[in-house]
N, C-alpha and C positions, 0 to 999 in steps of 0.2 A: 457471403459466408456468415450469416447471422446466427447459425446454430452449429453446435458440434455433435448433437444427437437430438432426436425428436423428443417432444414432451409438451406438456401444457404450460403456457407462459406463466411465469411466477407472479403472484400478486404482491409479493414483498419487495419488488424492485423499487417502489416509490418511497419506502420507509428507510430511514438511516440505521435503525436498530431493530433487532428481532428478539422475541422472548425465547427463541429456540436456537440451538447450535446450528450454524450455517456452514456450508462448504462451497467453495468457489474454485474454478479452474482458471489459471492465468497462463496465457500464452505470451511469452516475452517477445512478441512481434506486433507491429502496428498493422491495422487493417488497410492503411494507406501504403501503396507501393513506394519503396525506396525511402521510408522514414523509420525512425526508431520509436520505440514505445512498447505498450503492452495492451492486451485485450483481456477483459475479465468476463467469464461466463458463469451464470448461476447453475444450480444443480439440474435445471431443465434444459441446459444448453443455450440459453438466451444470453446475448451480449447485454451486460448491465453497465460496465464502465470501460473506458479506453483512454489511452494516451497516445497521441500522434506527435512525435517530435521531429519536425521537418528538417531542422538544422542540427546535424549530429555534433557540430563543433560548438554549438551554443546550448549547453546543458544547464545553464544557470537559471532558466525559467521554464517550468514544465506545468502543463495544465491537465488536471484530471477531469474527464468529461463523462457524462452519461451517454447512452446510446445515441441520442439525438444531437449530441455535440454541445450541450449546455455545460458550461464550466461549473463544477461543484467545488473545486478548490484549486488554488495556485501554489506551486512550490517554488520558492526562490532561494538560490544559493547566496549566502551573504558575502559581500565583498570585504567587510570588516568583521572579524570574528569577535563576538562578545560572549553570548552563551554557547554558540556552537557553529554549525555549518549551514543549516537550512531553517527557513521559516515557512510555515504553511498558513495560507489565508483561506478562509471558507468563502462561499458565495454570498453569505449574508452580510459580512463585514470585511470589505477589502482594504480597510485602513489599518486595522490592528491584527497582528498575527494570532491565529487560533492556537498553534503550538510551535515549538522550536525543537530541533534535533541537533545534538552536539556530541562530540567525541568524549567518552569517559576517560579521564586521565588515570593511568595505572597500567599494569602489565598483565595481560591475560594470555596464557599459552594457547596458541592456535585459534583463539577466538577474539572477536572484537565486540566491544560493548559500547552502545550509544545511549546517552540520556535523552529522554523525551519529556519536555516540560509542557504540560497542557494547562490551559486555564489562563493563558495570556489574554484571551478574549473572553469576556464574561458571558455567562448564559449557556455554555456548552455542557453536554451531558457528562463530559469527563473533566469538568472545570476544577481547577485547583489541584490536580493530581500529577504525579510523576510516574513515568513508565521507563522501561529499558528495552532496547533492541539488543538481543544477544545472538550472534551468528559469526560469520566469517566475512572478511573483506573480499574473498575470492569465490565464494559460493552463494547462491541466491537463497539458500535455506536459512531461516532464522526464526526466533520466537519473540513475541511481544509480552512483556511481563509488567504487571501493574505494581503500584507502590507497596502492596501487601505480599508480593512475591508469587502471585497467581499468574499462570500463563493464560492470557486473554485471547491470543491468536497465535497460530503456528503455520509457518510456510515450509512445505516439503516438496520434493520432487513427486510428481503424480505417478501413481501406479495404475495400470489397466485393471479391469475386473478379474483378469487371470493372474495378477500379481507381478506383471512385467513392469519394470521401472522405465518410464518414458524419458525423452531427452531432457537435458539440463534446462531447456527453455520452456518446459511445461511443468507448472507448479500446481499444487493443491493447497488452498488456504482454508484453514478451519478457524472459525470465529465463534467464540463463546457467547452465550445469551447476554443481551443488554450491552453489547459492545458496539460502538459506532463503526459501521463497515466502511464509511468514507475515510474515517481516521485510519483504519487498518490499511485500506488500499493506497492512501497517501504514503504511509510508512513503507509499503511494498515498493512504491515508486522510488522513494528516497534510498532504500537499500539497493535497488537496481542501479541507481546512479552511483552509489558508493562502490559497487562492484564493477562499474564501467559497462553495464549491459544495456544501457538505454542512451 
């Protein structure tokens, strides 16, 4: 099951950022039987990323992989809370975190906000910036907002071409130009862990 609909393979799958707005479909299921995770499809129906979490009781370490199974980033839940709840390490530097995600302190009616501190690891395209994840601890839909208040990515339930809303485990991710899609997919995974869906 490598495609969800036919099309020409995407040439952008090797690049981490695009100069155009991109749309992905995420199925909150692993391609591996009896494991948790998610599968990411590009607009041509090609699998571009996946997470296969074989041990549902051990959600403290999750690996985001490309189609071939190469790890592109590692998500670790912290045992001692300093900035927050999770650190994400990219494949280029596994010693220093790329970014961290933590709970924003304060009260938000019906919503939960998480701070995303990027630039822990030097040299990233989002280096030195702060983002927010705004959504709900109970639903998979959320927005990623940069330090200037712009929505850089949005996750919603997917609609069919006829407008029918699909199941809660089928999502549509819209990523704005020049935003690192690995960064976004890692945040989708972290939000899935927050919601207990992975």
